C-alpha positions in Angstrom: 0.0 0.0 0.0 1.3 3.4 -0.9 2.0 5.9 2.0 -0.8 8.2 0.7 -3.3 5.4 0.9 -2.5 4.2 4.4 -5.3 4.2 7.0 -4.8 3.5 10.6 -8.2 2.8 11.9 -7.5 0.4 14.8 -5.3 1.3 17.8 -3.6 -1.3 20.0 -3.3 1.1 22.9 -5.2 4.4 22.8 -4.3 5.4 26.4 -1.0 7.0 25.3 -1.7 7.8 21.7 -0.4 11.4 21.8 3.0 10.2 23.0 3.0 7.7 20.1 2.6 10.4 17.4 5.5 10.9 14.9 7.9 13.8 15.5 6.4 15.8 12.7 3.0 15.9 14.5 4.5 16.9 17.8 5.4 20.4 16.7 2.2 21.5 15.0 -0.7 23.2 16.9 -2.9 20.9 18.8 -5.8 22.7 17.2 -4.6 21.1 13.9 -4.7 17.5 15.1 -7.7 15.2 15.0 -8.7 14.7 18.6 -11.5 12.4 19.9 -14.0 14.1 22.2 -17.2 13.3 23.9 -20.6 15.0 24.4 -21.8 15.4 27.9 -19.0 13.4 29.5 -20.6 12.8 32.9 -24.0 11.6 31.8 -23.0 8.0 32.4 -23.9 8.6 36.1 -27.2 10.5 36.0 -29.2 10.1 39.2 -32.7 8.7 38.6 -33.7 10.0 42.0 -32.7 13.5 41.2 -35.3 16.2 40.5 -35.5 17.5 37.0 -33.4 20.6 36.6 -34.9 24.1 36.9 -33.5 24.8 33.4 -35.8 22.2 31.8 -39.1 23.1 30.2 -42.0 24.0 32.5 -44.1 21.1 31.3 -41.4 18.6 32.0 -40.9 20.0 35.5 -44.6 19.8 36.1 -44.7 16.2 35.1 -41.8 15.5 37.4 -43.7 16.9 40.3 -46.8 14.9 39.4 -45.2 11.6 38.4 -41.5 11.4 39.2 -41.4 7.6 39.0 -42.3 7.9 35.3 -40.7 11.2 34.3 -37.2 10.7 35.8 -36.5 7.3 34.2 -37.6 8.7 30.9 -35.3 11.7 31.2 -32.4 9.5 32.2 -32.9 7.2 29.2 -32.7 10.1 26.8 -30.2 12.3 28.6 -27.6 9.5 29.1 -25.0 9.9 26.3 -22.0 8.1 27.7 -21.5 4.7 29.4 -18.0 5.0 30.7 -16.4 7.0 33.6 -13.7 9.5 32.7 -10.8 7.1 33.3 -12.2 4.6 30.8 -12.9 7.4 28.3 -9.3 8.5 28.7 -8.0 5.0 28.3 -10.0 4.8 25.1 -8.3 7.8 23.7 -10.8 10.6 24.4 -9.0 13.9 25.0 -11.8 16.5 24.9 -14.3 16.6 27.7 -17.7 18.3 27.9 -18.4 19.0 31.6 -21.7 20.6 32.4 -21.6 21.9 36.0 -24.5 22.6 38.3 -24.9 23.6 41.9 -27.3 21.9 44.3 -26.6 24.3 47.1 -24.0 27.0 47.6 -21.1 24.8 48.9 -18.2 23.3 47.0 -19.2 19.8 48.0 -22.5 20.2 46.3 -21.1 21.0 42.8 -22.3 18.2 40.5 -22.7 17.7 36.8 -26.1 17.8 35.1 -28.0 16.9 31.9 -31.7 16.9 32.5 -31.1 15.7 36.1 -28.1 15.9 38.4 -25.3 13.3 38.4 -24.4 11.0 41.2 -20.7 11.9 41.0 -19.6 15.3 42.3 -17.2 17.6 40.4 -14.4 17.2 42.9 -14.5 13.4 42.6 -14.5 13.4 38.8 -11.7 16.0 38.4 -9.6 14.2 41.0 -9.9 11.0 39.0 -8.8 12.9 35.9 -5.8 14.4 37.7 -4.8 10.9 39.0 -5.0 9.5 35.4 -2.9 12.3 34.0 -0.2 11.7 36.6 0.1 8.2 35.2 0.2 9.4 31.6 2.5 12.5 31.7 2.7 13.0 27.9 -1.1 13.1 27.3 -2.9 16.4 27.0 -6.6 17.0 27.5 -9.0 19.8 26.6 -11.6 20.2 29.3 -14.6 22.4 28.7 -16.5 23.6 31.8 -19.9 25.1 31.0 -23.6 25.7 31.8 -22.9 26.4 35.5 -26.6 26.1 36.5 -27.1 27.8 39.9 -23.5 29.0 40.3 -22.8 32.5 41.7 -19.6 34.4 41.7 -18.3 32.8 44.9 -19.1 29.4 43.5 -16.9 30.2 40.4 -14.1 31.2 42.7 -14.3 28.0 44.7 -14.4 25.9 41.5 -11.4 27.6 40.0 -9.5 27.2 43.2 -10.3 23.5 43.1 -9.2 23.2 39.5 -5.9 25.0 40.1 -5.2 22.9 43.1 -5.8 19.6 41.4 -3.9 20.5 38.2 -1.2 22.6 39.8 1.5 23.3 37.2 -0.4 21.3 34.5 -2.7 24.1 33.3 -1.7 25.5 29.9 -2.1 29.3 29.9 -4.2 30.8 27.3 -2.0 31.3 24.2 -2.2 31.1 20.4 -1.1 27.6 19.5 0.2 25.1 22.0 1.8 22.0 20.5 2.6 18.6 22.1 6.3 19.5 22.2 5.6 22.8 24.0 3.2 21.2 26.5 5.7 18.4 27.3 8.5 20.9 27.8 6.4 23.0 30.2 4.6 20.1 31.9 1.2 21.3 30.7 -1.4 18.6 30.4 -4.7 20.5 30.7 -6.3 23.1 28.4 -9.2 24.4 30.5 -12.0 26.2 28.6 -14.4 28.0 31.0 -17.7 29.4 29.8 -17.8 32.5 32.1 -16.1 35.5 30.6 -15.6 37.4 33.9 -13.9 34.4 35.5 -11.7 33.9 32.4 -10.6 37.5 32.6 -9.4 37.0 36.2 -7.4 33.8 35.6 -4.8 33.6 32.8 -4.7 29.8 33.0 -8.4 29.6 31.8 -9.3 29.6 28.1 -12.4 31.2 26.7 -15.2 29.0 25.4 -14.3 26.7 22.5 -16.7 26.6 19.6 -18.8 23.4 19.5 -20.7 22.8 16.2 -23.6 20.4 16.3 -26.9 20.0 14.5 -30.2 20.0 16.4 -31.3 16.8 14.5 -32.2 13.2 15.1 -31.3 12.0 11.6 -27.6 11.3 10.9 -28.1 12.6 7.3 -29.1 16.0 8.7 -26.2 15.9 11.1 -23.7 15.2 8.3 -25.4 17.9 6.1 -25.0 20.5 8.8 -21.3 19.6 9.5 -20.6 19.8 5.7 -22.2 23.2 5.6 -20.0 24.3 8.5 -16.9 23.0 6.7 -17.9 25.0 3.6 -17.9 28.2 5.7 -14.4 27.5 7.0 -12.9 26.5 10.3 -12.3 29.0 13.1 -8.9 29.9 14.4 -7.7 27.7 17.3 -9.6 24.8 18.9 -13.1 23.9 17.7 -15.3 20.8 18.0 -17.6 19.1 15.5 -20.3 17.1 17.2 -21.7 13.9 15.8 -24.3 13.8 18.6 -28.0 13.4 17.7 -30.7 15.5 19.3 -34.2 14.3 20.0 -37.2 16.4 20.9 -40.5 15.7 22.6 -42.2 14.5 19.5 -39.4 12.1 18.7 -39.5 10.6 22.2 -43.3 10.1 22.0 -43.0 8.4 18.6 -40.3 6.1 19.8 -41.3 5.1 23.4 -39.0 2.0 23.5 -35.9 3.7 22.2 -33.1 5.3 24.2 -30.3 7.7 23.2 -28.0 4.7 23.0 -30.2 2.7 20.5 -30.7 5.9 18.5 -26.9 6.5 18.4 -26.1 2.8 17.6 -28.3 2.8 14.5 -26.7 6.0 13.2 -23.1 5.1 14.0 -22.1 3.5 10.7 -23.2 6.6 8.7 -21.5 9.0 11.1 -18.2 7.1 11.3 -18.3 6.7 7.5 -18.4 10.5 7.3 -15.6 10.8 9.8 -13.3 8.5 7.8 -13.5 10.9 4.9 -12.4 13.9 6.8 -8.9 15.4 7.3 -7.5 17.5 10.2 -5.2 20.5 9.6 -5.2 24.2 9.3 -7.0 24.3 5.9 -10.5 25.8 5.7 -12.1 22.3 5.6 -9.8 20.8 8.2 -11.4 19.4 11.4 -10.0 19.4 14.9 -12.0 17.9 17.8 -14.6 15.4 16.8 -17.1 14.6 19.5 -19.5 11.7 19.8 -22.1 10.1 22.1 -21.2 6.7 23.6 -17.5 6.7 22.8 -17.5 3.1 24.0 -19.3 2.0 20.8 -17.4 0.4 17.9 -14.1 2.2 17.1 -15.0 5.8 17.4 -11.7 7.1 19.1 -9.5 4.9 16.8 -11.1 6.3 13.7 -10.6 9.9 14.8 -7.0 9.3 15.9 -6.3 7.6 12.6 -7.1 10.8 10.7 -3.8 12.1 11.9 -2.1 9.8 9.4 -3.4 12.0 6.6 -1.8 15.0 8.3 1.4 13.1 8.6 1.4 12.2 4.9 1.0 15.9 4.0 3.9 16.9 6.3 6.2 14.2 4.7 5.2 15.3 1.2 6.3 18.8 2.1 9.6 17.4 3.4 10.0 15.4 0.3 9.8 18.6 -1.8 12.7 20.0 0.2 11.0 21.9 3.1 9.5 21.3 6.5 10.7 19.1 9.4 11.9 15.6 9.4 11.4 12.8 11.9 10.7 9.1 12.0 7.9 6.9 12.9 4.2 7.1 12.1 1.3 6.7 14.5 3.4 4.3 16.5 1.4 1.6 18.1 -1.4 1.8 15.5 -2.0 -1.4 13.5 -2.9 -1.0 9.8 
């Protein structure tokens, strides 16, 4: 097989895939790499005994008050978009995390995650697990997006940032134009922390502004792909951005599919969505992709397909070298089986 035709779609060990990248890919911006990400990282542990969130539609909250034993299991079935805890997602190769934070009461120990309902796992527990994993994998870099912040006030943001800086002391990459794997390794940076609160970001140089997440409000994978193609045609933004493969149901869809769940819906669409991913390329070009996010990252070979896209970027780099310019270096996506 010619080098330009190689595809590396299966990975023997995704847990350390960044450290296995060829030298040529270690010195380009991380925002030019293909990075596997997830949608609603913590929804694997939604609490069926939790009340429906105040941010949900009035009708749903009314139903929750009238018939919680029916409403809450239904919400959990459709709001659950992941099956694995963070450590397993990290082992699978996921490096972009979508953390939606909510406050049950105004104390640090009541910061949870939420999607329709609250999670069972608190923010401190989840971030501590991530910090412990990163200590064991010192050459892996994650992009963490903290958003939504339901019920948080200014002092809650202060407590949360203090927790983050304590857990990831020395590992937070300051906001800058274009970190690379090499620069992160040299400085000991392992966490790029995007925080969806402008005032808090202004006060802390180690926080990044919100990263653009593109997704279609659609239940049909054909519509999702059409939307993402339209976004590609308009050009990629500067820096990090995410393209979401996640499907979106509405009330009408749920009523018409009473025995489905978000997982069955995703499973049926996965072949079409991964087929589209395999045709994509990362890189700085207008049509280049960066983070690709999915629901149920445990299904099939999602992370391996996304990681494998970096082989296309490597081929381009080597073609430049072959014409007499650029950087050299050996190896491919080491550890990947063709």
